[in-house]
C-alpha positions as YAML, in Angstrom:
chain: A
units: angstrom
residues:
- id: 1
  name: MET
  ca: [11.96, -7.06, -8.17]
- id: 2
  name: THR
  ca: [8.84, -5.12, -9.10]
- id: 3
  name: ARG
  ca: [5.68, -5.61, -7.09]
- id: 4
  name: ARG
  ca: [2.19, -4.48, -8.12]
- id: 5
  name: VAL
  ca: [-0.66, -4.17, -5.59]
- id: 6
  name: ASN
  ca: [-4.15, -2.83, -5.15]
- id: 7
  name: ILE
  ca: [-4.81, -1.43, -1.68]
- id: 8
  name: ILE
  ca: [-8.23, -0.59, -0.26]
- id: 9
  name: VAL
  ca: [-8.09, 1.58, 2.86]
- id: 10
  name: SER
  ca: [-11.23, 1.81, 5.01]
- id: 11
  name: GLY
  ca: [-12.16, 4.08, 7.90]
- id: 12
  name: LYS
  ca: [-12.17, 7.86, 8.08]
- id: 13
  name: VAL
  ca: [-10.04, 8.26, 4.98]
- id: 14
  name: GLN
  ca: [-11.93, 10.80, 2.85]
- id: 15
  name: GLY
  ca: [-11.85, 14.51, 3.60]
- id: 16
  name: VAL
  ca: [-8.58, 14.18, 5.53]
- id: 17
  name: TYR
  ca: [-6.09, 14.69, 2.66]
- id: 18
  name: PHE
  ca: [-5.48, 10.96, 2.39]
- id: 19
  name: ARG
  ca: [-5.03, 11.05, -1.40]
- id: 20
  name: ALA
  ca: [-2.58, 13.97, -1.34]
- id: 21
  name: ALA
  ca: [-0.60, 12.42, 1.50]
- id: 22
  name: THR
  ca: [-0.54, 9.07, -0.32]
- id: 23
  name: GLN
  ca: [0.79, 10.76, -3.46]
- id: 24
  name: LYS
  ca: [3.53, 12.48, -1.45]
- id: 25
  name: GLN
  ca: [4.51, 9.23, 0.30]
- id: 26
  name: ALA
  ca: [4.50, 7.28, -2.99]
- id: 27
  name: GLN
  ca: [6.69, 9.89, -4.69]
- id: 28
  name: LYS
  ca: [9.09, 9.80, -1.74]
- id: 29
  name: LEU
  ca: [9.34, 6.00, -2.15]
- id: 30
  name: ASP
  ca: [9.55, 6.17, -5.99]
- id: 31
  name: VAL
  ca: [6.30, 4.21, -6.28]
- id: 32
  name: LYS
  ca: [4.24, 4.71, -9.45]
- id: 33
  name: GLY
  ca: [0.47, 4.38, -9.88]
- id: 34
  name: TRP
  ca: [-2.58, 6.22, -8.60]
- id: 35
  name: VAL
  ca: [-4.98, 6.86, -5.72]
- id: 36
  name: ARG
  ca: [-8.72, 7.70, -5.76]
- id: 37
  name: ASN
  ca: [-11.77, 7.93, -3.52]
- id: 38
  name: LEU
  ca: [-14.45, 5.25, -3.82]
- id: 39
  name: ALA
  ca: [-18.21, 5.73, -3.43]
- id: 40
  name: SER
  ca: [-18.07, 3.41, -0.39]
- id: 41
  name: GLY
  ca: [-16.02, 6.00, 1.53]
- id: 42
  name: ASP
  ca: [-12.84, 3.96, 1.09]
- id: 43
  name: VAL
  ca: [-9.66, 4.99, -0.71]
- id: 44
  name: GLU
  ca: [-8.17, 2.80, -3.46]
- id: 45
  name: ILE
  ca: [-4.44, 2.77, -4.20]
- id: 46
  name: HIS
  ca: [-2.89, 1.08, -7.22]
- id: 47
  name: ALA
  ca: [0.86, 0.95, -6.68]
- id: 48
  name: VAL
  ca: [3.87, -0.37, -8.58]
- id: 49
  name: GLY
  ca: [7.40, -0.36, -7.21]
- id: 50
  name: THR
  ca: [10.14, -2.35, -5.58]
- id: 51
  name: SER
  ca: [9.09, -4.90, -2.99]
- id: 52
  name: SER
  ca: [10.59, -2.83, -0.18]
- id: 53
  name: ALA
  ca: [8.94, 0.41, -1.37]
- id: 54
  name: ILE
  ca: [5.53, -1.27, -1.68]
- id: 55
  name: ALA
  ca: [5.93, -2.83, 1.77]
- id: 56
  name: GLU
  ca: [6.68, 0.63, 3.20]
- id: 57
  name: LEU
  ca: [3.66, 2.18, 1.43]
- id: 58
  name: ILE
  ca: [1.43, -0.58, 2.85]
- id: 59
  name: ARG
  ca: [2.82, 0.06, 6.36]
- id: 60
  name: TRP
  ca: [2.18, 3.79, 5.91]
- id: 61
  name: SER
  ca: [-1.38, 3.09, 4.68]
- id: 62
  name: HIS
  ca: [-2.27, 1.52, 8.03]
- id: 63
  name: LYS
  ca: [-1.90, 4.97, 9.62]
- id: 64
  name: GLY
  ca: [-2.19, 7.52, 6.80]
- id: 65
  name: PRO
  ca: [-2.10, 11.28, 7.39]
- id: 66
  name: THR
  ca: [-2.68, 12.93, 10.76]
- id: 67
  name: PHE
  ca: [-6.49, 13.21, 10.67]
- id: 68
  name: ALA
  ca: [-7.17, 9.80, 9.10]
- id: 69
  name: ARG
  ca: [-8.57, 6.96, 11.22]
- id: 70
  name: VAL
  ca: [-7.74, 3.77, 9.35]
- id: 71
  name: LYS
  ca: [-9.82, 0.74, 10.33]
- id: 72
  name: GLN
  ca: [-8.80, -1.77, 7.67]
- id: 73
  name: VAL
  ca: [-6.28, -2.18, 4.86]
- id: 74
  name: GLN
  ca: [-6.85, -4.87, 2.21]
- id: 75
  name: VAL
  ca: [-3.94, -5.67, -0.11]
- id: 76
  name: THR
  ca: [-4.32, -7.65, -3.33]
- id: 77
  name: GLU
  ca: [-1.28, -8.68, -5.35]
- id: 78
  name: LEU
  ca: [-1.74, -7.95, -9.05]
- id: 79
  name: PRO
  ca: [-0.20, -9.51, -12.16]
- id: 80
  name: GLU
  ca: [1.88, -7.51, -14.63]
- id: 81
  name: GLY
  ca: [-0.10, -4.78, -16.32]
- id: 82
  name: GLU
  ca: [-0.18, -1.09, -17.11]
- id: 83
  name: THR
  ca: [2.98, 0.93, -16.50]
- id: 84
  name: PHE
  ca: [2.94, 4.41, -14.99]
- id: 85
  name: ALA
  ca: [5.27, 7.39, -15.36]
- id: 86
  name: ASP
  ca: [4.41, 8.86, -11.96]
- id: 87
  name: PHE
  ca: [1.92, 8.65, -9.09]
- id: 88
  name: GLU
  ca: [-1.30, 10.58, -9.64]
- id: 89
  name: ILE
  ca: [-4.52, 11.43, -7.90]
- id: 90
  name: ARG
  ca: [-7.34, 10.13, -10.07]
- id: 91
  name: LYS
  ca: [-10.92, 11.30, -10.34]
- id: 92
  name: ASP
  ca: [-13.23, 9.82, -7.71]
- id: 93
  name: ALA
  ca: [-14.87, 6.53, -8.70]
- id: 94
  name: PHE
  ca: [-18.46, 7.72, -8.19]
...
């Protein structure tokens, strides 16, 4: 079963390779979608994959890469929508 989520990760998550590490983790899990920095200092992840792969990406997001300091992770389930061929790092949203 395919699951689609939007994840907002807050804390010290910019300038610590969070986007690149997220892309690597998503590719490892065969999750499609994108990641970008937000003007608020948060990181936004839009992910599509199997329920188990999405659950694993969410678990990973609570820690992130080595130098990240995650304070909060907000997950919103999304309805069917755009399909993605891979997982990309998108231009910052600011």
